[in-house]
N, C-alpha and C positions, 0 to 999 in steps of 0.2 A: 115676677120670678127672676132669679139671678141667671146669668149666662156668661159665656165667653165669646168674644168676637175677635177673630184673627185668622191668619193663614194656616191651613192644615199642612203640617210638615210630617208626613209619614216616615217611619223608620226605614232606612236603606240597609239592606243586607247584601253583601257581595261575598262570593266564595273565596276561601283561602287560596292563595297562590304561593307555590313553592318554587323557587328559582335557584338553580345551581350553576355556579361559574367554575369551569376548569381552566379558563383562560380569561384574560382581561376583557372588559366590555362595559356595558352600561345597564344599570338596574333602573327600569321605569316602573314606578309604583302604579297600582290600580287607582281609579279615580277617587275613591273615598278613604284611602289609607291614611291613617294618622301616625302609625308606629309599626315597626317591623321587629321580628326576632331574627338575630343573626348568629352565624358561626363563621368566623374568619380564621383561616389557618395559613401561615406563611410557608415558604419553601424550606425543606429540610437541608441541613448541612451535608457536605460531601465527606466521605471517609478519607482518612490519611493514606498516603501512597507508599506503604511498606507493609510487609505481611504481619507485623505485630502492632499495627496502627490502631488508633482510637476510632470508634464509630462516629458518624455524624449525628448531631442533635436534631430533634424534631423542630419543625417550625412552630412559632408561637401560636397559641390556641386561645381564642377569645370568643365567648358566647354570652348572650344576654337577651332579655326580652324588653320591649318598651322603648326601643330606639326611635326617637321622634323624627318623622318625615312629613312631607306634604304629598297629597294625592296627585296622581298623574304627573309626576315629576321625575326627571332623569338624575341619576347619581352614578358617578364613575366608580368602577370596580377594578382594582389592580390585583392580579393573582401572581404571587411571587414564585419564581422558578427555584428548583432545587439547586444546591451548590454542586459544582463539579468535583469529582474525586481528585485527590492530590496526585501529581506525577511522582516519579521515583524520589523518595526522600522528602516530599513536600506535604504540607498540611492540606486537608480538604478545604474547599472554598465555603464561605458562609452562604446560606440560603438567602433569597431575596424577600423583602417585606411584602405582605399583602395588605391592601387598604380598601376599606369600604367608605366611600366619600360622602356619607350622609352629613347633615349639618354638624353633628358631633362625630367627627371622623374617627374610625376604628382602625388602628394600625397594629398588625401582628408582626413581630420581629422574626426575621429569618433565623433558622437554626445555626448553631456554631459548628464549624468544621472540626473533624476528627484530627488528632495530632499525629505527627510523625517525627522521627529523629530527635528524641530527647526533649520534646516540647510538651507543654500543657495543652489540654483541650481549649478551644476557643469559646468565648461567651456567645450567647444568642438567645432566641426564644426559649429553646432548651440548649444546654451546653454540649459541646463536643466531648468525646471520650479521650482519656489520656493515652499516650503511647507507652507500650511496654518496653522491656529490654534496656532500660535506662536508669541505672542505679544513681541515687538512692530512691528514685520513684518520681512520678509526675502526677498532676492532679487534673481532674475534669474541669471543663469550663462551667461558669455559673449560668443558670437560667435566668430569664427575666421574670420578676415578681408578677404573679397573677397570670402568667402565660405558659410556664414550663418549669423544668427541673434541671439540675446540674448533671453533667456527664460523670461517668464513673472514674475512679482513681486507679492508678497503676503502681502500687508500692512494689519495690523490689527488695528482697532480703537475700543475703548470702551471695549466690552467683548472680549473674546478670540476666538469667533466663526468665522471661515472663511474657505473657500475651498482652494484647491491648484491651482497654476498657470500653464499655458500651456508651453510646451517646444517650443523653437524657431524653425522656419522653414527656408528654403533656401530663401523664398521670403518676410518674415515678422517676426517681433518679436512675441513671445508667448503672449497670452492674460493674463492680470492680473486676480487675483481671485475676488470673490465677498464676501462681509461681511454682517452680520446681527446680531444685538444684542438682538432681541426679542425672546420670547419663541417659541419652535417648529421651530427654524430657519432652513430653507432649502436653501442651497447655491450651485450653479452650479460652477464646476471648470472652470478655464480659458481655452479658446480654444487654440489648438496648432497653431503655426504660419504657414501661407500658404507656400506651395511649389512653385516651378518654372516650367513653361511649356517649353518643348523642342520638336522640330520636327526632331531630329537627326535620328530617325528610319523611318521617312517618314510621320508619323502622330503625331499630337500634343498630348503629354502626360505630365501631371503634376506630379512631383516627389519631394521627400524630404520635406514633411510637418512634423511639430512637433506633438508630442503627447499631448492630452488634460490632464488638471489637474484633480485630484480627487475631487469629490463633498463632501459636509459635511451636515449632518442632526443632529440637536440637539433636542431631545424630552424634553418637559417640565417636 
C-alpha cells in the first residue's frame, strides 16, 4: 500500500493583533506573521495666522493589506506631529510625515499649511486652503496623489472682501471661500475637505479631514 513518510507540520493559528500608535515607537510582529494591514496618517497642516486665512490640509492617508513582514521582528514607527498655526500674517506650518518602517517602507506626507496674507495654500498630503481678502484670488495647495486632495480656492470678485478656503481632506477637496461686496459683509470660511472612513480597528472611524477656512466680517 502507498503512504507518506515525513514530519507532521500542523497548521498554526494565532489571534489577530490590532496595534495603534499615537506617538512614535516600535511595532513588533507576532511570531508567525507574514503580512500586515496598515493605515498610516501624517500630521495635519496648521491654519494660517489671520482671520480670513486658509485652513490646514489633512495629513497624507495610506492604507493597504498584504504588506510583507517577518514574524517576531521589530519595525520602527514614526508618527508625524501636526503643524503649528501661523503667527500674525504667517502661513501655517506643514505637518510632519508618518512612516511605517516595514521592508517596503510606507511614508505618508504631512498636510500643507493654510495660507495667510495674499499667498496660496501649501502642498502636502492634502493641500492647505487659500487665504481670502486678496484680489484677484488665491489657490489651494495640491494634495499628494493617492494620499489626499487639494485645498480650496479663494477667488475674489469686485471688492476685496472674502473669507478663507478650507484645507483638503483625505476624501475630498477643501471648500472654496465665500465673497460679498456689500456693507457689513459677513462671510463663512470654506469647509475642510471630508476625511475617509476605515474599519481597521474593528469599528468604522472617519479620519484625516481638512481644517476649515477663516471667516471674514466687514463693518460698514
